[in-house]
Structure formats: C-alpha cells, structure tokens
C-alpha positions as CSV (number, residue, x, y, z in Angstrom):
1,M,2.5,16.5,36.8
2,E,-0.5,15.3,38.7
3,N,-2.0,14.0,35.4
4,L,0.7,11.4,35.3
5,I,-0.8,9.5,38.2
6,D,-4.5,10.0,37.4
7,P,-6.0,6.9,35.7
8,H,-8.7,9.0,34.1
9,A,-6.0,11.1,32.3
10,W,-4.3,8.0,31.0
11,L,-7.6,6.5,29.8
12,Y,-8.4,9.8,28.1
13,A,-5.0,9.9,26.4
14,L,-5.4,6.2,25.3
15,M,-8.8,7.2,23.7
16,I,-7.1,10.0,21.8
17,F,-4.3,7.7,20.7
18,A,-6.8,5.1,19.5
19,L,-8.9,7.7,17.7
20,R,-5.8,9.1,16.0
21,V,-4.6,5.6,14.9
22,G,-8.0,5.0,13.4
23,D,-8.1,8.4,11.7
24,M,-4.6,8.1,10.2
25,S,-5.1,4.5,9.1
26,L,-8.2,5.5,7.2
27,D,-6.4,8.5,5.8
28,T,-3.6,6.3,4.4
29,I,-6.1,3.9,2.8
30,R,-8.3,6.8,1.6
31,V,-5.3,8.3,-0.3
32,L,-4.6,5.0,-2.0
33,F,-8.3,4.8,-3.1
34,V,-8.1,8.3,-4.4
35,M,-5.1,7.3,-6.6
36,R,-7.1,4.3,-7.9
37,G,-10.1,6.4,-8.7
38,K,-12.5,4.8,-6.2
39,K,-14.9,7.7,-5.7
40,L,-17.6,6.1,-3.4
41,L,-15.0,4.5,-1.1
42,T,-13.0,7.7,-1.0
43,W,-16.1,9.7,0.0
44,V,-17.1,7.2,2.8
45,L,-13.6,7.0,4.2
46,G,-13.1,10.7,4.1
47,F,-16.4,11.3,5.9
48,V,-15.6,8.8,8.7
49,Q,-12.0,10.0,9.0
50,S,-13.2,13.6,9.3
51,V,-15.6,12.7,12.2
52,I,-12.9,10.8,14.0
53,Y,-10.4,13.6,13.5
54,I,-12.8,16.3,14.9
55,V,-13.4,14.2,18.0
56,A,-9.7,13.5,18.5
57,I,-8.5,17.1,18.0
58,S,-11.3,18.6,20.1
59,S,-10.4,16.1,22.9
60,V,-6.8,17.4,22.9
61,L,-7.8,21.0,22.7
62,T,-10.3,20.8,25.6
63,E,-7.5,19.5,27.9
64,M,-4.4,21.2,26.7
65,D,-2.9,21.2,30.2
66,N,-2.6,17.4,29.9
67,I,0.7,16.7,28.1
68,L,-0.4,13.0,27.9
69,N,-3.1,14.1,25.4
70,V,-0.6,15.9,23.2
71,L,1.8,12.9,23.3
72,A,-1.1,10.5,22.6
73,Y,-2.2,12.5,19.6
74,A,1.3,12.6,18.1
75,A,1.9,8.9,18.8
76,G,-1.5,8.0,17.3
77,F,-0.6,10.0,14.2
78,A,2.7,8.2,13.7
79,T,1.3,4.8,14.6
80,G,-1.8,5.3,12.4
81,N,0.4,5.9,9.3
82,V,2.2,2.6,9.9
83,V,-1.0,0.7,10.6
84,G,-2.6,2.1,7.5
85,L,0.3,0.9,5.4
86,I,0.0,-2.6,7.0
87,I,-3.7,-2.7,6.3
88,E,-3.2,-1.5,2.7
89,G,-0.5,-4.1,2.2
90,K,-2.9,-6.8,3.4
91,L,-5.7,-5.6,1.1
92,A,-3.3,-5.5,-1.9
93,I,-5.9,-3.6,-4.0
94,G,-5.1,-2.7,-7.6
95,H,-2.8,-3.7,-10.4
96,I,0.9,-3.7,-10.8
97,L,3.0,-3.6,-14.0
98,I,5.9,-5.9,-13.6
99,T,8.8,-5.2,-16.0
100,I,11.4,-8.0,-16.3
101,I,14.7,-7.6,-18.2
102,S,16.7,-10.8,-18.8
103,S,19.8,-11.2,-20.9
104,H,19.3,-14.9,-21.7
105,R,16.2,-16.4,-20.2
106,G,13.3,-14.1,-21.3
107,A,11.4,-16.6,-23.4
108,Y,11.7,-19.2,-20.6
109,I,10.4,-16.6,-18.0
110,A,7.5,-15.7,-20.3
111,E,6.7,-19.4,-20.7
112,Q,6.7,-20.0,-16.9
113,L,4.5,-17.0,-16.2
114,R,2.0,-18.0,-18.9
115,A,1.9,-21.5,-17.5
116,S,0.9,-19.9,-14.2
117,G,-1.9,-18.0,-15.9
118,Y,-0.3,-14.6,-16.3
119,A,-0.4,-12.5,-19.4
120,V,3.0,-11.5,-20.6
121,T,4.2,-9.3,-23.5
122,E,7.7,-9.9,-24.8
123,I,9.8,-7.1,-26.3
124,S,13.2,-7.6,-27.8
125,G,15.7,-5.0,-26.8
126,R,19.3,-4.0,-26.8
127,G,21.2,-3.5,-23.6
128,K,24.8,-2.6,-22.7
129,N,26.0,-6.1,-23.5
130,G,23.8,-7.0,-26.4
131,T,20.3,-8.3,-26.9
132,V,17.9,-8.5,-23.9
133,F,14.4,-9.6,-23.4
134,E,12.0,-7.2,-21.9
135,L,8.8,-8.7,-20.5
136,H,5.7,-6.9,-19.2
137,A,3.1,-8.6,-17.0
138,S,0.2,-6.7,-15.5
139,V,-0.9,-8.5,-12.4
140,L,-3.0,-8.0,-9.3
141,R,-1.0,-6.6,-6.4
142,K,-1.6,-9.7,-4.3
143,D,0.1,-11.8,-7.0
144,V,3.3,-9.8,-7.1
145,P,5.2,-12.1,-4.7
146,N,4.2,-15.2,-6.7
147,V,5.3,-13.5,-10.0
148,E,8.6,-12.5,-8.4
149,T,9.2,-16.0,-7.3
150,I,8.5,-17.5,-10.7
151,V,10.9,-14.9,-12.4
152,L,13.7,-15.3,-9.9
153,E,13.5,-19.1,-10.1
154,A,13.7,-18.9,-13.9
155,D,16.5,-16.3,-13.9
156,P,18.1,-15.2,-10.7
157,Q,19.9,-12.5,-12.6
158,A,16.7,-10.9,-14.0
159,F,16.2,-7.2,-13.4
160,V,12.6,-6.7,-12.1
161,T,10.7,-3.5,-11.4
162,A,7.1,-2.9,-10.4
163,E,4.9,0.1,-10.7
164,D,1.2,0.9,-9.9
165,V,-1.1,1.0,-12.9
166,R,-4.7,2.1,-13.3
167,P,-6.4,0.1,-16.1
168,V,-8.2,2.2,-18.6
169,R,-9.6,-0.6,-20.7
170,R,-9.7,-4.2,-19.7
171,G,-7.6,-6.8,-21.6
172,F,-6.4,-10.1,-20.2
173,W,-6.1,-9.9,-16.5
174,R,-5.6,-13.0,-14.3
175,A,-8.9,-13.6,-12.5
C-alpha cells in the first residue's frame, strides 16, 4: 500500500501505461496493414511494437509487488486498442466495396455517384417484391461517408453495405 503514495511509483506506472498504449495502437494498425498486404510497413511496425512490448512487460515484471504497474499495463492494453482503432479510422487506408440495392432509384443513384467521380457498376436483379437495382462502387475508405450521403440523398430507402477489398488489378479508382 505504500506504493499508492509514492510519486515515483505513479510515474513508473504512467510510463508503463503509455508504453502499452503505444504498443497496442501499433499492433492494431499493424494487423490492418497485414490484411492489406503492406509488407514493409508491417515489418517496421512489428519491430517497433516488439521493442516497446519488451520494455513494458519487463518493467511490470521487475516490480511485480507494485499493483499500480499491473493495473497500468492492463489499462494501457485496453486503451491502446481503442486508440489504435481511432488512428486507423483517421488514416482510412484501403478500398471499400459499397453495394447498394434500390427498388426504384438505382439508375438515379448511379448517375449521382458518377457525377461525383465514382465508378459504378449496375446490375439488374430480382428481390422479394420485384426488380431491384444492385450497384457496386469501389471507393477509397476515406470517401465512404461521402458516397453514403450521395446514396441516401438519392434514395433514403436504399440498402447499403460495405466491405473491405484488396485490389488485385487496377481499374478505374477515384484518384
């Protein structure tokens, strides 16, 4: 309990927390780069993350009698996951395949997306209540909110899904 009033113990725990936040933030981003096939970035992030992890865990293990270190380690782990997701969301790296299904306004949605510079593929389909328009647009992740706005302004009833894609061969991508 004497550790709870020692400023050095709190500072040491804060250092462990910060290291773990950095480690886990890098881990989250690294995993996303692995999924996107970015070899060099994955290697660099993995190397830096490993060094930070070793320093953080050894700091906890050398002073196991200080509960603050254990709590800081766990809190840094949890916080680092969230921080990593926030950073990744801001980076918005990669491509997304947007699929839009509209019962009545598919051609208009496609026209609006094309007018905004997006490539759109139109497919005629049959749904529960008859003919539907299925549209596919491959866009940069950072453009997803803009595409969603265009679609929902054109047809508030449209069904919209999004999934990560990894381009194999380049076609038309909005620059």
